[in-house]
C-alpha positions in Angstrom: 105.2 106.5 42.3 103.8 103.0 41.8 102.6 102.1 38.3 100.1 99.3 38.0 99.7 97.1 34.9 96.9 94.5 34.5 97.0 91.3 32.6 93.8 89.4 31.7 94.2 85.6 31.2 91.6 83.8 29.3 91.6 80.0 29.0 89.8 78.0 26.3 89.9 74.9 28.4 89.5 74.0 32.0 92.0 75.9 34.2 94.8 73.9 35.7 95.3 75.6 39.0 98.8 74.1 39.3 99.7 76.2 36.3 98.2 79.3 38.0 100.3 78.6 41.1 103.4 78.3 38.9 102.6 81.5 37.2 102.1 83.2 40.5 105.5 82.0 41.8 107.2 83.1 38.5 105.7 86.6 38.8 106.6 86.9 42.5 110.2 86.2 41.6 110.0 89.4 39.6 108.3 91.3 42.3 104.9 91.2 40.5 101.8 90.4 42.6 99.0 88.3 41.1 95.4 89.1 42.0 92.1 87.6 40.9 89.4 90.2 40.2 85.7 89.4 40.0 84.2 90.1 36.6 81.7 92.6 37.8 84.4 94.7 39.3 86.8 94.6 36.4 85.1 97.2 34.0 87.8 99.7 34.5 90.5 97.1 33.7 88.6 96.2 30.5 88.5 99.8 29.5 92.3 100.2 30.0 92.9 97.0 28.1 90.8 98.2 25.2 92.7 101.5 25.0 96.0 99.7 25.0 95.0 97.1 22.5 93.5 99.7 20.2 96.1 102.4 20.3 99.2 100.7 21.9 100.9 101.2 25.2 102.5 104.5 24.2 99.0 106.0 23.9 97.8 105.1 27.4 101.0 106.5 28.9 101.1 109.7 26.8 99.2 111.5 29.5 102.1 111.0 31.9 105.5 109.3 31.8 106.0 107.3 28.6 106.6 103.7 29.4 107.6 101.4 26.5 106.5 97.8 26.2 109.3 95.4 25.5 109.9 91.9 24.4 111.8 90.4 27.3 115.2 88.7 27.0 114.5 85.0 27.6 115.5 81.5 26.6 113.4 78.9 24.7 114.5 76.4 27.4 112.9 78.5 30.1 109.3 77.4 29.4 107.7 80.0 31.7 109.3 83.2 30.5 109.3 81.9 26.9 105.6 81.2 27.0 104.8 84.6 28.3 106.9 86.2 25.5 105.1 84.2 22.8 101.8 84.9 24.4 102.4 88.7 24.2 103.2 88.5 20.5 100.3 86.3 19.6 97.9 88.4 21.7 98.9 91.5 19.7 98.3 89.7 16.4 95.0 88.0 17.4 93.6 91.2 18.7 93.1 92.2 15.1 90.4 89.4 15.1 90.3 87.7 11.7 93.3 88.4 9.6 93.2 87.9 5.8 96.7 89.3 4.9 99.9 89.7 6.9 102.9 91.6 5.6 106.2 91.4 7.4 108.8 94.0 6.5 112.2 92.8 8.0 115.6 92.9 6.4 116.9 90.0 8.5 113.8 87.8 8.9 115.4 84.9 7.0 119.0 85.5 7.8 119.6 83.0 10.6 122.6 80.6 10.8 122.1 76.8 10.3 122.8 76.3 14.0 119.8 78.4 14.9 117.4 76.8 12.3 115.3 74.7 14.7 115.1 77.6 17.2 113.8 80.1 14.6 111.4 77.6 13.0 110.0 76.9 16.5 109.6 80.6 17.2 107.8 81.1 13.9 105.5 78.2 14.6 104.7 79.4 18.1 103.9 83.0 17.1 102.1 82.5 13.8 100.5 79.0 13.7 97.2 80.1 15.2 96.5 82.7 12.4 97.9 80.8 9.4 94.7 78.7 8.9 92.6 81.8 8.2 95.1 83.7 6.1 94.7 84.4 2.4 98.2 85.8 1.9 101.5 86.0 3.8 103.9 88.5 2.2 107.5 89.2 3.2 109.6 92.3 2.3 113.3 91.8 3.1 116.7 92.9 1.8 118.0 91.7 -1.5 120.6 89.3 0.0 118.4 87.0 2.0 118.6 83.3 2.8 116.3 81.6 0.2 116.6 78.2 1.9 115.3 79.7 5.2 112.5 81.4 3.3 111.5 78.1 1.6 111.5 76.4 5.0 109.1 79.0 6.3 107.0 78.8 3.1 106.8 75.0 3.4 105.7 75.2 7.0 103.0 77.7 6.2 101.7 75.5 3.4 101.7 72.5 5.7 99.0 74.2 7.7 97.2 76.0 4.9 98.0 75.0 1.3 95.8 77.8 -0.1 97.8 80.7 1.3 99.6 82.9 -1.2 103.2 83.3 0.1 105.6 85.7 -1.5 108.9 87.4 -0.8 110.1 90.7 -2.4 113.2 92.7 -1.8 113.9 96.3 -1.0 116.8 98.4 0.3 114.5 101.2 1.5 113.4 99.9 4.9 115.4 100.0 8.1 112.9 99.2 10.9 110.7 96.1 11.2 106.9 96.3 10.7 104.1 93.7 10.7 101.1 95.0 8.7 97.7 93.5 9.0 95.2 93.8 6.1 96.9 97.1 5.1 95.1 98.8 7.9 96.8 98.0 11.2 100.4 97.3 12.2 103.0 96.6 14.7 106.5 97.9 15.2 108.8 95.1 16.1 112.3 96.0 17.5 113.9 92.7 16.5 114.0 90.1 13.8 112.7 86.5 14.2 116.2 85.2 15.2 116.5 88.0 17.8 113.2 87.4 19.6 114.1 86.6 23.2 117.9 87.2 22.8 117.8 90.9 23.7 115.3 93.4 25.0 113.3 94.9 22.1 110.4 97.3 21.8 107.0 96.2 20.4 104.2 98.7 19.9 101.2 99.4 17.6 101.7 101.7 14.7 99.5 104.8 14.3 97.0 104.5 11.5 98.6 107.3 9.5 101.9 105.5 9.6 100.4 102.3 8.4 98.8 104.2 5.5 102.1 105.8 4.6 104.0 102.4 4.6 101.3 100.7 2.5 101.4 103.6 0.0 105.2 103.2 -0.3 104.8 99.4 -0.8 102.2 100.0 -3.5 104.3 102.6 -5.2 107.3 100.3 -5.2 105.2 97.4 -6.4 106.1 95.3 -3.4 102.6 94.3 -2.7 
């Protein structure tokens, strides 16, 4: 059985068709065909995209075989695959439209080694820089023994873009998995920490609303937010 997936690409500037050609060649190397669909014929694709963006990929495949969506293993030096990886993470965040508050629950978000500092800071910039200008608060929940120097580097970068953002870090031993919570209403499950993005294959999916509510209630009960 052949399973089809559809990717919509929107450009805010004039399209460089050389880049489209490069994208087509990159996808062909992975046995993925690239097609252009006329807008008036793409209604069904838009409906599928809406379902996936609203409820996550696990929902759309719950009627048949469950197919997980993964963050690919890549390398920051491989500009094509790295760009697609970053695009997927940013697309999931920006789908929530305007974001006022972002909470990241991750035991190892700040625990990278000095040798990986530039790499992790670049990842953080590439994933979050577009939403930072509109944020009111950026909150981190991590394990008690975290690298405070790395947190300060992240905090300074955030404030370099938007000095008005409230940035905080609190600690807890009660979380194992990694969650990104948007405005205490929506959320993502992320299978890897910042320093692991692109190093190994990892799951990314939307959280169910009930799960987000449960996590937020725990955070409030523990006075973490």
